[in-house]
Backbone bond lengths (Angstrom), bond angles and torsions (degrees), N, CA, C in turn:
res aa  C-N    CA-C-N  psi(-1)  N-CA   C-N-CA  omega(-1)  CA-C   N-CA-C  phi
1 M - - - 1.452 - - 1.525 109.43 -
2 V 1.297 117.49 130.88 1.455 122.67 -179.42 1.515 109.17 -83.61
3 D 1.328 116.13 133.36 1.464 120.74 177.86 1.524 107.88 -82.05
4 D 1.340 116.72 109.69 1.459 120.87 -178.97 1.523 111.11 -107.14
5 H 1.334 115.93 28.51 1.464 120.52 179.15 1.526 111.05 -65.58
6 F 1.333 116.14 -37.46 1.460 121.66 179.98 1.516 110.44 -110.14
7 L 1.331 115.85 146.03 1.463 122.65 175.94 1.524 108.55 -118.34
8 T 1.313 115.43 149.82 1.462 120.60 174.06 1.526 109.07 -86.02
9 L 1.306 116.12 169.12 1.459 121.82 177.24 1.533 109.96 -57.02
10 E 1.301 116.56 -41.88 1.461 121.17 -179.68 1.524 111.70 -64.31
11 Q 1.337 117.13 -40.54 1.454 121.01 179.43 1.529 111.60 -67.01
12 V 1.333 116.76 -38.05 1.466 120.48 177.62 1.526 109.71 -66.09
13 A 1.324 117.28 -40.90 1.464 121.02 178.07 1.526 110.29 -59.52
14 E 1.316 117.08 -42.44 1.466 120.72 179.09 1.532 110.39 -66.85
15 L 1.320 117.38 -41.55 1.461 121.81 -179.91 1.527 111.76 -63.28
16 L 1.335 116.47 -39.40 1.462 121.32 -177.97 1.526 113.12 -89.12
17 H 1.325 117.27 -6.09 1.465 122.75 -178.58 1.528 111.05 59.99
18 V 1.332 115.41 45.51 1.463 122.02 176.50 1.523 107.93 -134.31
19 S 1.325 116.10 173.14 1.463 120.11 179.40 1.523 110.83 -78.10
20 T 1.325 115.49 162.09 1.459 119.93 177.15 1.529 110.84 -64.92
21 K 1.315 116.76 -32.62 1.465 120.43 177.54 1.536 110.52 -63.79
22 T 1.335 117.29 -39.58 1.460 121.26 177.64 1.524 110.47 -63.32
23 V 1.330 117.20 -43.93 1.470 120.59 178.51 1.520 109.69 -62.36
24 F 1.325 117.53 -43.27 1.461 120.82 178.86 1.525 110.74 -60.45
25 N 1.322 116.81 -46.06 1.468 120.30 179.83 1.528 111.44 -64.25
26 M 1.328 117.18 -40.65 1.462 120.37 178.26 1.532 111.34 -65.00
27 T 1.322 116.30 -34.56 1.461 121.06 177.77 1.520 110.19 -69.38
28 R 1.311 115.89 -46.37 1.466 120.93 -179.09 1.525 111.08 -63.13
29 D 1.339 117.49 -35.54 1.464 122.28 179.45 1.526 112.80 -78.95
30 G 1.332 117.61 -9.06 1.457 121.35 -179.82 1.514 114.71 88.03
31 R 1.325 117.31 8.49 1.470 120.19 179.53 1.517 112.29 -80.18
32 L 1.334 117.72 -20.27 1.458 122.44 176.24 1.524 108.96 -121.92
33 P 1.330 117.49 130.06 1.464 119.65 177.78 1.528 110.48 -75.51
34 A 1.315 116.77 135.84 1.464 120.86 -178.33 1.525 109.67 -147.98
35 R 1.319 115.01 163.18 1.459 122.71 176.09 1.520 107.87 -120.38
36 R 1.314 115.89 146.02 1.469 120.53 174.15 1.521 108.69 -106.94
37 L 1.287 115.81 136.59 1.457 120.37 174.64 1.522 108.51 -74.71
38 P 1.320 118.65 135.34 1.475 120.44 179.16 1.527 110.83 -57.41
39 G 1.314 115.53 131.13 1.457 120.82 179.46 1.512 114.26 73.08
40 S 1.323 117.13 17.14 1.458 120.91 -177.32 1.519 109.75 -133.24
41 R 1.309 115.35 157.08 1.459 120.43 175.63 1.528 112.03 -94.05
42 R 1.321 116.66 -7.43 1.470 121.07 -174.68 1.518 111.49 -78.19
43 Y 1.317 114.96 144.77 1.454 122.07 173.72 1.521 108.83 -100.66
44 L 1.317 115.22 145.91 1.457 121.47 169.63 1.518 107.41 -123.59
45 Y 1.309 115.81 144.53 1.461 122.53 -176.17 1.522 108.19 -118.60
46 V 1.323 116.73 134.70 1.463 120.99 176.42 1.527 106.83 -77.62
47 R 1.307 115.22 121.78 1.472 121.55 -174.35 1.524 111.82 -53.65
48 Q 1.324 117.65 -47.34 1.457 120.79 -176.23 1.529 111.50 -65.93
49 E 1.326 118.27 -34.33 1.472 120.66 177.30 1.524 111.20 -63.85
50 I 1.328 116.75 -39.76 1.461 120.62 178.73 1.536 109.93 -67.81
51 L 1.333 117.14 -42.97 1.460 120.25 178.86 1.527 111.25 -64.67
52 D 1.335 117.27 -39.73 1.469 120.71 177.05 1.520 111.05 -63.26
53 L 1.321 116.62 -40.24 1.462 121.22 178.31 1.530 110.65 -63.10
54 L 1.316 116.58 -41.11 1.466 120.63 176.65 1.524 110.83 -62.27
55 D 1.321 117.04 -42.39 1.466 120.47 179.18 1.522 111.84 -63.05
56 Q 1.331 117.42 -37.28 1.462 121.56 179.48 1.516 111.78 -64.38
57 H 1.323 117.15 -31.71 1.460 121.62 -175.30 1.520 113.21 -104.65
58 R 1.319 116.16 12.55 1.468 121.16 -179.62 1.529 109.43 -67.30
59 T 1.316 116.42 137.58 1.461 120.93 -179.78 1.518 112.31 -106.24
60 D 1.314 118.36 -13.54 1.457 121.30 -177.83 1.529 111.34 -103.59
61 T 1.323 116.41 55.81 1.460 121.40 -179.84 1.522 110.36 -73.11
62 P 1.319 118.26 155.05 1.470 120.72 179.42 1.530 112.99 -58.93
63 S 1.317 118.62 -33.76 1.463 120.24 179.43 1.524 110.89 -66.30
64 D 1.337 117.40 -32.81 1.465 120.57 175.77 1.521 111.30 -67.90
65 A 1.327 116.50 -35.36 1.460 120.32 -178.93 1.525 110.85 -70.59
66 E 1.329 117.59 -30.90 1.457 120.75 -179.37 1.525 112.33 -79.91
67 E 1.308 118.08 -24.28 1.463 122.28 -174.92 1.532 113.56 -58.69
68 P 1.345 120.16 -46.60 1.476 118.35 179.68 1.529 112.69 -61.70
69 A 1.323 118.12 -33.23 1.460 120.60 178.68 1.526 109.79 -64.84
70 D 1.315 117.25 -38.44 1.457 121.35 178.47 1.526 110.88 -65.84
71 I 1.315 116.93 -38.38 1.463 120.93 179.26 1.523 109.70 -65.45
72 D 1.334 117.46 -42.22 1.459 120.61 178.79 1.533 111.49 -65.03
73 A 1.326 117.31 -34.62 1.460 120.89 -179.49 1.527 111.57 -68.72
74 Q 1.344 116.58 -27.22 1.466 120.60 -178.59 1.523 111.85 -79.38
75 R 1.306 118.18 -18.47 1.481 121.88 -176.82 1.474 111.89 -77.77
């Protein structure tokens, strides 16, 4: 079984559908949580933290999908 607890910068870029440079900039700006390996320049990302961040910024929530149906019912 592969341990997928941590993601690399490249894996996060693929998950978010952005470039690696964008992920690096978001990490440097503090918009993405990351860990640095001691004595290394590489970042590691906790998979669940990235998924939680995506959920927080999701725009297609079920309540949004139900709202247009309610508007049509009122007409």
